[in-house]
Backbone as a ProteinNet text record, in pm:
[ID]
protein_1_A
[PRIMARY]
MGTITVNIKDDIEKEFRTVASIAHGDETGYLAKAVTEAMQRWIEEKRQEKIAERELKLLEKGFNFGKKLYKTRDELHER
[TERTIARY]
84	-1.5	83	36.4	110.6	62	141	103.3	115.2	5.5	4.5	-31.9	51.5	26.1	-24.1	-138.7	-197	-243	-259	-314.8	-446.5	-551.2	-675.7	-743.4	-840.4	-907.7	-974.8	-973.3	-1032.5	-1181.1	-1254.3	-1399.1	-1429.5	-1345.3	-1360.3	-1318.8	-1210.3	-1168.9	-1280.6	-1334.5	-1437.4	-1558.2	-1600.2	-1717.1	-1684.9	-1572.1	-1534.1	-1532.1	-1468.8	-1467.2	-1609	-1695.3	-1832.3	-1908.2	-1895.7	-1964.1	-1899.1	-1769.4	-1701.5	-1742.3	-1754	-1797.5	-1940.7	-2025.5	-2165.8	-2163.6	-2086.2	-2086.2	-2020.3	-1912.3	-1828.6	-1829.7	-1896.3	-1900.9	-1775.9	-1771	-1655	-1551.6	-1556.2	-1461.8	-1322.3	-1221.6	-1081.4	-1067	-1004.3	-978.8	-1088	-1192.6	-1303.9	-1254.1	-1163.7	-1113.1	-1030	-951.1	-874.7	-971.6	-1072.4	-1169.8	-1239.7	-1278.9	-1344.4	-1257.6	-1131.5	-1037.8	-1004.6	-990.4	-962	-1081.8	-1203.6	-1322	-1331	-1300.4	-1308.9	-1204.2	-1084.8	-980.9	-1013.7	-1067.2	-1107.2	-1210.2	-1308.5	-1418.9	-1354.3	-1263.8	-1202.7	-1124.2	-1048.9	-967.5	-1063.6	-1174.3	-1267.9	-1331.1	-1367.1	-1427.7	-1331.4	-1208	-1108.4	-1081.4	-1078.7	-1056.4	-1175.6	-1297.5	-1411.5	-1410	-1360.5	-1350.4	-1252.8	-1137.9	-1043.8	-1101.4	-1172.5	-1235.1	-1335.7	-1417.5	-1515.3	-1453.1	-1342.5	-1266.9	-1220.5	-1161.5	-1105.1	-1215.4	-1326.8	-1436.2	-1497.7	-1511.3	-1561.3	-1470.9	-1337.5	-1245.9	-1265.6	-1284.8	-1318.7	-1442.7	-1544.4	-1667.5	-1653.7	-1577.4	-1553.9	-1468.3	-1381.2	-1298.8	-1385.4	-1487.6	-1578.5	-1527.5	-1617.5	-1592.2	-1611.1	-1532.5	-1543.2	-1614.9	-1735.4	-1812.2	-1802.7	-1718.6	-1703.8	-1799.7	-1811.5	-1889.4	-2040.1	-2129.5	-2268.8	-2313.1	-2392.4	-2448.1	-2589.3	-2651.1	-2789.2	-2799.8	-2889	-2906.5	-3013.5	-3113.7	-3220.6	-3247.4	-3316.9	-3355.6	-3450.2	-3538	-3627.8	-3553.7	-3449.7	-3371.9	-3306.9	-3264.8	-3202.5	-3298.9	-3420.2	-3522.5	-3613.4	-3583.2	-3660.9	-3808.6	-3840.8	-3982.4	-4028
-116	2.2	125.1	228.9	352.7	448.2	551.6	652.7	785	869.4	996.5	1097.3	1203.2	1312.7	1430.8	1482.8	1598.6	1701	1819.9	1928.9	1973.8	1974.7	2016.5	2115.8	2190.3	2288.5	2216.9	2282.8	2219	2186.8	2270.9	2247.9	2126.7	2112.2	1992.2	1867.1	1871	1756.5	1713	1802.8	1776.2	1710	1766.7	1719.8	1577.2	1557.7	1427.1	1325	1353.9	1259.4	1222	1320.2	1299.2	1203.5	1235	1156.9	1010.6	1006.9	875.8	790.1	847.4	765.6	720.8	799.7	757.9	645	657.7	557.4	427.1	438.9	314.5	283.9	359.1	331.9	382	378.1	430.2	323.5	217.5	103.5	152.5	84.5	118.2	112.9	215.9	219	282.4	336.9	398.9	511.8	585.1	699.1	654.8	554.1	500	436.4	371.4	315.5	429.3	534.6	642.7	711.6	743.5	807.5	723.9	588.5	498.8	497.1	492	492.2	623.1	739.7	863.2	873.9	823.9	825.9	732.3	620.1	531.4	591.8	657.3	723.7	837.6	913.8	1023.4	972.8	867	806.7	755.5	691.4	644.1	758.5	865.3	981.2	1044.7	1060.2	1117.6	1029.4	899.2	803.3	812.9	821.8	835.1	961.8	1075.4	1202.7	1187	1121.5	1105.9	1022.5	911.7	824.2	909.5	995.7	1072	1173.4	1233.4	1331	1261.2	1142.2	1068.9	1027.7	986.9	945.3	1060.6	1175.7	1295.7	1341.5	1332.4	1366.5	1277.8	1149.2	1056	1093.2	1128.1	1169.4	1294.8	1395.7	1511.6	1482.6	1390.9	1353.5	1289.3	1212.7	1146.8	1007.7	935.3	793.8	784.1	698.7	670.8	539.4	540.9	415.1	363.1	417.3	378	455	411.3	488.8	452.9	544.4	523	423.9	322.7	225.9	267.8	352.7	390.8	542.7	594.1	737.5	782.8	703.4	746.3	642.4	677.3	587.3	476.2	515.4	412.9	302.2	336.8	233.5	141	193.1	114.5	11.8	55	-32.7	-98.3	-85.3	-143.9	-115.3	12.9	52.8	101
3.3	-0.7	3.7	-60.7	-69.8	36.8	63.1	156.1	81.8	92.9	35.3	140.1	146	243.2	159.7	196.4	125.3	223.6	187.8	265.4	197.7	272.1	222.7	317.4	271.3	355.3	472	587	709.9	694.1	630.4	610.8	523.6	422.5	329.9	405.3	481.4	558.5	659.2	728.2	828.8	763.8	653.2	582.1	522.3	473.1	415.9	522.8	637	749.1	791.3	803.3	846.7	746.6	621.3	516.7	512.1	524.5	516.7	633.7	751.4	867.1	851	791.9	767.2	668.1	556.7	453.1	495.7	564.3	599.5	746.4	827	971.8	1033.4	1165.5	1239.3	1264.5	1184.9	1207.2	1158.8	1200.3	1164.5	1011.9	953.8	811.5	732.4	795.4	721.2	626.9	681.2	603.8	477.8	494	379.7	276.8	322.8	222.3	149	215.4	150	53.4	91.5	2.9	-117.6	-96	-209.3	-300.7	-255.4	-338.2	-416.2	-352.6	-418.9	-529.3	-504.5	-601.9	-721.8	-694.6	-801	-893.1	-831.9	-906.1	-990.9	-932	-1005.3	-1124.9	-1102.8	-1210.2	-1322	-1290.4	-1391.5	-1468.7	-1394.3	-1458.8	-1557.3	-1518.9	-1612	-1732	-1703.9	-1816.5	-1915.7	-1863	-1951.6	-2030.1	-1968	-2036.1	-2154.4	-2132.2	-2241.1	-2357.6	-2318.3	-2420.6	-2499.2	-2429.1	-2501.4	-2594.1	-2553.1	-2633.6	-2761.7	-2738.4	-2854.4	-2951.2	-2902.1	-2987.7	-3063	-2991.8	-3059.4	-3172.5	-3152.2	-3257.6	-3377.8	-3354.2	-3464.8	-3536.4	-3465.7	-3527.1	-3612.7	-3558.5	-3635.2	-3762	-3751.2	-3865.9	-3976.3	-3937.1	-4028.3	-4061.1	-4125.4	-4166.7	-4315.2	-4380.7	-4520.1	-4532.7	-4578.6	-4594.8	-4737	-4814.5	-4959	-5041.8	-5171.2	-5264.5	-5243.8	-5287.2	-5276.2	-5383	-5342.4	-5434.7	-5471.1	-5392.8	-5422.4	-5428.4	-5510.1	-5523.7	-5428.1	-5398.6	-5311.3	-5205.1	-5105.3	-4996.3	-5050.9	-5140.8	-5197.4	-5268	-5336.4	-5405	-5306.6	-5193.9	-5091.6	-5031.1	-5013.7	-4946.5	-5048	-5170.5	-5284.2	-5275.1	-5271.3	-5265.1	-5397.9
[MASK]
+++++++++++++++++++++++++++++++++++++++++++++++++++++++++++++++++++++++++++++++

């Protein structure tokens, strides 16, 4: 396991500890569980943002589906 030392605002720390104890109980390690969960969610959120950016760039670039075989929608559906 790794150890990270961070400085955060007192009001945020107090609120985080309160919510973490409600979510995980006052058992030993509740704060570590809550921080780990928060970090995992943050990582997943950032990962999804990168995926979305990459996919949007692909959409903007466009796709080549080859040449048109039909001139109208009716020809495509044989109507």
